[in-house]
C-alpha positions in Angstrom: -77.8 39.4 13.8 -75.3 38.9 16.1 -72.1 37.7 14.6 -69.4 35.6 17.3 -66.1 34.8 16.2 -64.2 31.9 18.6 -60.9 31.5 17.5 -59.5 27.8 18.7 -56.0 26.9 18.7 -55.3 24.0 15.7 -53.4 21.7 18.7 -56.7 19.4 19.4 -58.1 18.8 22.9 -56.5 15.7 23.3 -53.6 13.9 22.5 -53.1 13.2 19.0 -55.6 15.0 17.7 -54.9 17.9 15.3 -57.9 19.7 15.2 -61.4 20.5 17.5 -63.6 17.9 16.4 -67.3 18.2 14.7 -69.0 17.5 18.0 -66.9 20.2 20.0 -67.1 22.8 17.3 -71.4 22.0 17.8 -71.0 22.3 21.2 -69.0 25.6 20.9 -71.6 26.8 18.6 -74.8 26.0 20.4 -73.4 27.1 23.8 -72.5 30.6 22.2 -75.6 30.8 20.3 -77.4 29.8 24.2 -75.5 32.7 25.6 -76.7 35.7 23.5 -80.3 34.3 23.3 -79.8 34.2 27.8 -77.8 37.6 27.6 -79.6 39.8 25.3 -82.5 37.7 24.0 -81.1 36.7 20.3 -83.5 33.9 19.2 -81.1 30.8 17.7 -81.8 31.7 14.5 -80.2 34.4 13.9 -77.2 34.0 15.7 -74.1 33.2 13.5 -70.9 31.5 15.1 -67.4 31.0 13.0 -64.5 28.9 14.3 -61.6 30.1 13.2 -58.6 27.0 14.3 -55.5 29.3 14.2 -52.1 27.1 13.5 -49.6 26.5 16.6 -47.0 28.4 14.3 -49.3 31.6 13.6 -49.6 32.7 17.1 -48.0 32.8 20.8 -47.4 35.3 23.7 -45.3 36.1 26.2 -43.1 37.8 23.4 -42.2 34.4 21.8 -43.8 32.0 19.1 -45.8 29.5 21.0 -43.2 26.3 21.3 -40.8 28.6 21.8 -42.4 29.5 25.1 -43.5 26.3 26.2 -39.9 25.9 25.2 -38.5 27.9 28.2 -41.5 27.5 30.3 -40.5 24.0 31.0 -37.0 24.7 31.5 -37.5 27.3 34.4 -39.9 25.0 35.7 -37.8 22.2 36.1 -34.6 24.0 37.5 
């Protein structure tokens, strides 16, 4: 019984959204389950997919919180 955890950022997938929609989550669950069926021959009914939404303040890269990194990157791009 595979259990797959998918982490997505809680920013939404379009302007004005602050989370992933129920339809998008359903598509993620379906797609991940189908990959495990195709690659590992795991039946759909035995695959569990957990989606975790990560708040913007709880992740970063380049050594900075996300907002600060993006701000710095935008300033560099303008230069």
